[in-house]
C-alpha angles and dihedrals in degrees: 000000000000122000090240092054091049091051091045091053091047091051089048093049091048091052091045089052090052092046096047091048089055119038106318113103105198108096123237086234086088091066093036091059090050090052090048092052096043102036107022137238099309093054090044091052092050092046090048090056090047090050090049090053089048090051090050090052092048090045090051089053090052091045092054092044090052091049092054100033111015095170094049093047092046093049092047093051092047088054090061112102116266096016115115135184088245091055089050092050091050091049091049091052090049092047091051091050097047116341096192094051090045091055093046095046097037094091089059089062093043090245108155116244091230089070091058089047093058093041098047099079090051091050090059097258118148119229095243091050091047093049093051092046089049091063091047090049098046104035100069094057093043090052094047092051100040099039091037090056089050093053093043089051090052090055094045095046088081088066106023136050120235092257090051089051091052091049089048089050092049090048092049092052092045089052091046093053093041089057091041093054093041092054095039113120115248 
């Protein structure tokens, strides 16, 4: 893989991290798994760190927006598919109880990071603390997915070609999002 292609993928995963932390709803894990399959675990780990920094940047943008226009930020996030007012209320309660734990454990409840970003300034969190916590909250999942895909690809390469692995990856993400949208509350 050329150095230019590696940098291009890292720029793309950074931008995807920013976008998903704001109003985009497809996770950067899609690109991280591709990087893991194509470039291996080291590249996936690097890309995961880059995506986490992108998510922190996007989260910081949402944080600042929510500070200056809380109603606008809240309405925009609630307009994102699969985010409900009930989910936002639950996240607000968790943030008020222990904002750091809420951000770390949020992914386990499928609560989008962008919700924590708009709630953080109103839970008394400073922007620098939020940005640092964002990396800690996002990086573990990104590493598990990206590096996990790299190791899974290593195991499957004995049976499948690289193009078959990419098709398998594409099919897995299509299935994931088909189920996601089918189960999404109306």
